[in-house]
C-alpha positions as a Python dict, from the first residue, in 0.01 Angstrom:
ca = {
    (1, 'M'): (0, 0, 0),
    (2, 'K'): (134, -336, 105),
    (3, 'R'): (145, -588, -181),
    (4, 'S'): (93, -958, -136),
    (5, 'R'): (399, -1177, -167),
    (6, 'P'): (414, -1463, -414),
    (7, 'P'): (374, -1804, -251),
    (8, 'A'): (685, -1998, -154),
    (9, 'A'): (621, -2251, -432),
    (10, 'Y'): (644, -1974, -693),
    (11, 'Q'): (956, -1826, -533),
    (12, 'N'): (1120, -2170, -526),
    (13, 'F'): (1026, -2233, -888),
    (14, 'V'): (1177, -1909, -1021),
    (15, 'S'): (1482, -1960, -802),
    (16, 'R'): (1531, -2304, -958),
    (17, 'Y'): (1446, -2187, -1313),
    (18, 'P'): (1545, -1819, -1335),
    (19, 'R'): (1511, -1797, -1714),
    (20, 'L'): (1151, -1917, -1691),
    (21, 'G'): (1097, -1655, -1421),
    (22, 'R'): (1229, -1384, -1654),
    (23, 'A'): (1011, -1516, -1938),
    (24, 'W'): (711, -1496, -1705),
    (25, 'E'): (796, -1136, -1619),
    (26, 'L'): (820, -1049, -1991),
    (27, 'T'): (481, -1210, -2053),
    (28, 'N'): (326, -1007, -1771),
    (29, 'D'): (494, -687, -1892),
    (30, 'E'): (352, -736, -2241),
    (31, 'A'): (3, -810, -2108),
    (32, 'A'): (10, -496, -1894),
    (33, 'A'): (107, -279, -2191),
    (34, 'G'): (-247, -280, -2336),
    (35, 'P'): (-531, -33, -2282),
    (36, 'L'): (-699, -211, -1988),
    (37, 'D'): (-638, -59, -1647),
    (38, 'A'): (-481, -269, -1371),
    (39, 'R'): (-813, -340, -1193),
    (40, 'T'): (-977, -464, -1513),
    (41, 'Q'): (-673, -676, -1594),
    (42, 'R'): (-698, -842, -1253),
    (43, 'L'): (-1069, -918, -1295),
    (44, 'V'): (-1009, -1061, -1642),
    (45, 'K'): (-728, -1282, -1516),
    (46, 'L'): (-948, -1405, -1231),
    (47, 'A'): (-1230, -1479, -1475),
    (48, 'I'): (-993, -1676, -1698),
    (49, 'A'): (-861, -1873, -1400),
    (50, 'I'): (-1217, -1951, -1291),
    (51, 'G'): (-1316, -2061, -1640),
    (52, 'A'): (-1008, -2281, -1672),
    (53, 'Q'): (-1068, -2418, -1320),
    (54, 'R'): (-712, -2335, -1216),
    (55, 'E'): (-738, -2307, -838),
    (56, 'S'): (-387, -2177, -773),
    (57, 'A'): (-419, -1921, -1052),
    (58, 'A'): (-758, -1810, -918),
    (59, 'R'): (-622, -1768, -566),
    (60, 'S'): (-325, -1572, -703),
    (61, 'A'): (-561, -1355, -907),
    (62, 'V'): (-772, -1284, -597),
    (63, 'R'): (-464, -1173, -399),
    (64, 'K'): (-345, -950, -684),
    (65, 'A'): (-694, -808, -740),
    (66, 'L'): (-713, -716, -372),
    (67, 'D'): (-375, -542, -411),
    (68, 'E'): (-531, -332, -691),
    (69, 'G'): (-830, -237, -475),
    (70, 'V'): (-1083, -469, -638),
    (71, 'A'): (-1371, -528, -398),
    (72, 'L'): (-1473, -876, -292),
    (73, 'A'): (-1823, -814, -432),
    (74, 'E'): (-1672, -739, -774),
    (75, 'M'): (-1479, -1066, -770),
    (76, 'E'): (-1782, -1260, -649),
    (77, 'Q'): (-1989, -1122, -939),
    (78, 'L'): (-1768, -1325, -1173),
    (79, 'V'): (-1913, -1647, -1031),
    (80, 'P'): (-2272, -1606, -1158),
    (81, 'L'): (-2138, -1459, -1481),
    (82, 'A'): (-1938, -1779, -1536),
    (83, 'A'): (-2199, -2022, -1402),
    (84, 'S'): (-2381, -2083, -1730),
    (85, 'L'): (-2049, -2165, -1897),
    (86, 'I'): (-1866, -2366, -1633),
    (87, 'G'): (-2156, -2530, -1445),
    (88, 'F'): (-2280, -2532, -1089),
    (89, 'P'): (-2009, -2745, -919),
    (90, 'A'): (-1729, -2542, -1077),
    (91, 'S'): (-1904, -2220, -975),
    (92, 'V'): (-1933, -2335, -616),
    (93, 'A'): (-1562, -2420, -617),
    (94, 'A'): (-1473, -2079, -765),
    (95, 'L'): (-1672, -1894, -501),
    (96, 'G'): (-1494, -2096, -234),
    (97, 'W'): (-1151, -2008, -376),
    (98, 'I'): (-1240, -1639, -379),
    (99, 'R'): (-1382, -1632, -27),
    (100, 'E'): (-1107, -1848, 124),
    (101, 'T'): (-836, -1634, -31),
    (102, 'A'): (-987, -1293, 43),
    (103, 'P'): (-967, -1168, 400),
    (104, 'A'): (-1242, -1312, 619),
    (105, 'A'): (-1367, -963, 702),
    (106, 'G'): (-1428, -895, 333),
    (107, 'A'): (-1672, -1185, 302),
    (108, 'A'): (-1926, -986, 504),
    (109, 'S'): (-1945, -732, 222),
    (110, 'S'): (-2099, -969, -32),
    (111, 'P'): (-2437, -855, -171),
    (112, 'A'): (-2613, -1174, -58),
    (113, 'R'): (-2501, -1129, 300),
    (114, 'R'): (-2607, -764, 301),
    (115, 'R'): (-2955, -868, 176),
    (116, 'R'): (-2987, -1139, 443),
    (117, 'R'): (-2885, -898, 721),
    (118, 'A'): (-3134, -636, 598),
    (119, 'R'): (-3433, -870, 642),
}
């Protein structure tokens, strides 16, 4: 399976600050050592990024979730789950980040679109 590549900004950052890059790797290694499987970890990280309204982190989490085989519909379900906590405008933004980052073909698989096409 082909994995997504980190954005150039990230690559430039760790090239400029290699010790911070190593610290980041250690943080990720420790987080991955727990009982959650990789797919669940990716959904949790996306949910945290959405809740914190961190667009770049959310987009990164979408790419990495896709690498782990997480379906677009699963990622989109996080939006209504978060809506009562983060509000409507933030939820709209989060859905946009997910859909813009995921492949355009995947957007057709969302439950709402399937319901509209079935009518």
